[in-house]
N, C-alpha and C positions, 0 to 999 in steps of 0.2 A: 503494499499499499504506500509506503514512503518513496518507493522508485516513482510510481505515478505522480505523487505529490511534488517531489523536486523536479521530475520532468516538466510538469506545467508551469512550475514556478520560474524554471530557468529559461523556458521558451518564451514565456511572458517578459522576462528580463531582456532577452534577447530582441524581442519586438520593440521594447521601450529604447533600448540603444539604437535600434534602426530607425526609430521615429524621431529621437531628439538630437542624436549626433549625426551631422551632415558629411564629415569628412570620412571616407572609408579606412584611412590608415589609422585616424584616432578610434574608429569603433572597434576595429581589430584588435588594436592594443588594449583597449577596455576589456575586451573580451579575453585576452590572454592573462590580463591582471586578475580578473575574476576566476579564470580556471587555476590559475597558480595559488590563489587564496583557497580555493575550494580542494585543492590537493592536500594543503596541510591540514583541512577538517576532514575529509572522507577518504583521503589517499587516491586509489586508483580511480574511483568513480568521477574524478576530474575529467576523464578521456569522454565519458558521456556528457558531462556538464557542458563540454566544448562545443561537443556536435548539437546539443539542444540549444545552446546559444547562437551558434551559427544559423541553424535552422529557423529559429525565431527572427534572427536579423535579416535573414534572406526573404522571409515571407514579408516584410514591411518594406525592405530596400527596393524588392523589385516592383511592388506596387507602387511606391514613390516614382521611381524611374519611369515607369510606364504612364503614370497620370501626368507627369512633367511633360513628357512628349506628345501627348493628346491635344492639352488645351493650355492657356494661359493661366499662371498663377493669378490667384486673387490676392490683393493686398489685404492682410489682416493684422489685426494688433498682435504683438507677440505676448506670449504668455510668460511669466515669470521664470519656468523651466529653460524655456528657449532663451530667454536673456542670459541666465547662468551659463547654459551650454556654450553660447557664442562668446561669452567673456573668456571661458577656458579655452576656446579654439584661437581666438584672436591674440590671447596673450602669450609673450615669448618667454616671459618668465617661468620658470619650472617650479616655482615654490607652490603655486596651487596644485600641482598635480602630486606633490610630494605631499601635502596635507591630505589629499584623497586617498593615495595610497597607504600612508602610515594610519589614517582612519580605518580602511578598509582592513589592514592587517591586525589592527586592535579589536576590530569587531570579530574577525575570524577568531583570534585568541579568544576573546569572550566567550563566544559560541562554543569553541573547543573544550574549554573548561568548564562549562555549565550544562553539558550533554548529560 
């Protein structure tokens, strides 16, 4: 039962990455970081996690690319999440990513010791 639960969770996370992060290299870097963190939590199940994240990402990324080719984009107001993601993408300073990675490792360690 846990396998199905984690499968759905990681496909959903992959879809969120595909929807929120526009640069492909940043998206795959984020997927790699999540996979490495999950390796320290669940060991070899990180391989399945990687494929679940990529599957979720590809579901949304393919739709985004196809919809962008068909019609003109509608100008919308940006949500807070999109503004945060754009700030990370436009920022050349790596301190923001260090905070995200260290925070992710901290959460992973917290989850690992509270199982």
